[in-house]
LOLO-341233 format. One line per field, with one value per residue (C-alpha): residue in three letters; x, y, z; residue number from 1. Coordinates in pm, whole numbers, plus 50000, padded with zeros to 5 digits. Example, Ala and Ser with C-alpha at 12.3 -4.5 7.8 and 13.67 -1.06 7.14 Angstrom:
2
r	ALA:SER
px	51230:51367
py	49550:49894
pz	50780:50714
k	1:2
***
This chain:
177
r	MET:CYS:ILE:ILE:GLU:THR:SER:PRO:VAL:ILE:GLU:THR:ARG:ARG:LEU:VAL:LEU:ARG:ALA:PRO:ALA:PRO:GLN:ASP:ALA:PRO:ARG:ILE:ALA:ALA:LEU:ALA:ASN:ASP:ARG:ASP:ILE:ALA:ARG:MET:THR:CYS:ARG:MET:PRO:HIS:PRO:PHE:GLY:THR:GLY:ASP:ALA:GLU:ASP:PHE:VAL:ILE:ALA:VAL:ALA:GLY:GLN:ASP:PRO:ALA:LYS:ALA:ASN:THR:PHE:LEU:ILE:GLU:HIS:GLU:ASP:LEU:GLY:PRO:VAL:GLY:VAL:ILE:GLY:MET:PHE:GLU:ASP:GLY:ASP:VAL:ALA:PRO:GLU:THR:GLY:TYR:TRP:ILE:GLY:ARG:ASP:PHE:TRP:GLY:ARG:GLY:PHE:ALA:THR:GLU:ALA:LEU:GLU:GLY:ALA:MET:VAL:TRP:ALA:SER:ARG:LYS:TRP:LYS:ARG:ARG:ALA:LEU:VAL:ALA:GLY:HIS:PHE:ALA:ASP:ASN:ALA:ALA:SER:GLY:ARG:VAL:LEU:GLU:LYS:ALA:GLY:PHE:LEU:TYR:THR:GLY:GLU:THR:ARG:ARG:PRO:TYR:SER:GLN:ALA:ARG:GLN:ALA:PRO:VAL:ASP:THR:ARG:ARG:MET:VAL:TRP:ILE:ALA
px	48018:48284:48151:48368:48395:48321:48460:48683:48839:49166:49280:49635:49788:49794:49630:49299:49315:48983:48839:48911:48604:48529:48597:48948:49046:49196:49415:49522:49616:49816:50011:50057:50164:50526:50770:50981:50671:50542:50885:50889:50563:50465:50113:50113:50155:50328:50197:49902:49609:49271:49117:49371:49271:48904:48965:49165:48875:48634:48862:48900:48520:48490:48742:48639:48704:48780:49077:49184:49160:49301:49302:49360:49606:49471:49658:49446:49566:49722:49446:49534:49908:49927:49771:49826:49677:49673:49578:49591:49812:49909:50168:50136:50011:49854:50092:50104:50214:50207:50319:50336:50330:50671:50582:50523:50830:51051:50771:50697:50361:50437:50550:50255:50004:50171:50172:49795:49719:49914:49718:49392:49500:49571:49278:48987:49100:49233:49560:49855:50122:50180:50447:50594:50867:51070:51271:51637:51697:51447:51621:51384:51091:51297:51357:50989:50911:51192:51066:50727:50872:50912:51211:51399:51337:51652:51430:51454:51193:51177:50817:50738:50707:50456:50627:50965:50850:51088:51121:51293:51489:51260:51374:51101:51005:50762:50575:50428:50174
py	48208:48457:48810:49014:49387:49561:49899:49848:50138:50100:50352:50392:50657:50937:50780:50644:50386:50396:50331:50620:50812:51004:51338:51213:51186:51545:51492:51142:51278:51568:51335:51059:51268:51252:51070:50957:50790:50629:50489:50296:50111:49849:49967:50346:50541:50876:51125:51050:51283:51326:51083:50819:50885:50862:50529:50409:50502:50313:50011:50002:50014:49715:49501:49172:49233:48864:48900:49269:49571:49913:50200:50573:50672:50979:51179:51332:51689:51670:51479:51206:51130:50811:50467:50117:49792:49422:49183:48822:48789:48423:48417:48193:48492:48822:49098:49443:49766:50134:50479:50808:51162:51322:51603:51331:51113:51055:51100:50734:50727:50429:50223:50319:50247:49918:49805:49895:49714:49404:49386:49423:49157:48915:48975:49076:48949:48627:48628:48462:48594:48882:48915:49239:49354:49670:49774:49719:50094:50181:50107:50335:50100:49806:49984:50040:49673:49575:49801:49642:49294:49173:48949:48906:48577:48587:48593:48866:48911:49143:49273:49545:49902:50102:50436:50317:50121:49839:49537:49622:49401:49355:49216:48990:48983:48802:48865:48582:48660
pz	50995:50877:50815:50577:50638:50308:50414:50718:50902:51090:51349:51474:51704:51434:51134:51003:50720:50529:50185:49940:49840:49519:49697:49776:49402:49367:49675:49572:49223:49379:49603:49348:49053:49153:48941:49239:49395:49083:48987:49312:49227:48977:48892:48915:48592:48561:48514:48749:48702:48860:48603:48712:49078:48996:48817:49120:49358:49141:49119:49493:49540:49315:49505:49650:50026:50075:49838:49846:50071:49989:50228:50207:50476:50645:50917:51186:51119:50761:50581:50324:50307:50102:50022:50150:50010:50058:49783:49676:49371:49328:49612:49920:50119:50029:49924:50070:49907:50006:49897:50094:49947:49925:50173:50434:50397:50703:50958:51024:50854:50628:50925:51143:50860:50776:51141:51177:50846:50965:51291:51100:50844:51126:51347:51115:50767:50929:50735:50912:50669:50427:50155:50021:49787:49745:49447:49501:49466:49734:50055:50248:50179:50283:50622:50659:50603:50840:51121:51077:51127:50762:50693:50366:50186:49969:49656:49393:49122:48827:48797:48537:48660:48466:48548:48456:48152:48252:48484:48815:49056:49357:49697:49840:50209:50439:50764:50967:51241
k	1:2:3:4:5:6:7:8:9:10:11:12:13:14:15:16:17:18:19:20:21:22:23:24:25:26:27:28:29:30:31:32:33:34:35:36:37:38:39:40:41:42:43:44:45:46:47:48:49:50:51:52:53:54:55:56:57:58:59:60:61:62:63:64:65:66:67:68:69:70:71:72:73:74:75:76:77:78:79:80:81:82:83:84:85:86:87:88:89:90:91:92:93:94:95:96:97:98:99:100:101:102:103:104:105:106:107:108:109:110:111:112:113:114:115:116:117:118:119:120:121:122:123:124:125:126:127:128:129:130:131:132:133:134:135:136:137:138:139:140:141:142:143:144:145:146:147:148:149:150:151:152:153:154:155:156:157:158:159:160:161:162:163:164:165:166:167:168:169:170:171:172:173:174:175:176:177
***
């Protein structure tokens, strides 16, 4: 019998990945209301206000944990610094995506959170592979994925970015446990 965690918590050296709670909405909105963050995602609108963050928290609470898990990335001293998620979206393996607040770029938080999420996905969520993509003009995200062990597939897709209001070339990557 497989028991599915409905609200898993992942701990890394400096971070805790946990479900976002209603009280996190103002902080999520403050971090996410940055055009340079939103424009590197498919689903995030810009501007991103408290109402958007509240809707996000509600949507995460309603996810089927067998098909999707989204975590607030919380630093031990700095509080919430970003979000990471994994979801089934019609690919051969679940997809992962993440964003980090601008004030926390370049500190290794995305890589650390991704590595923690990958271990959890393999051991607890029983996934043997993950896919990811990064916009062609976001080399920093590609470096994060490479550091975490993702490899380029050679495929480029053009998903629609809500913040850019346009399709964007996206380089596809895969990780196999």
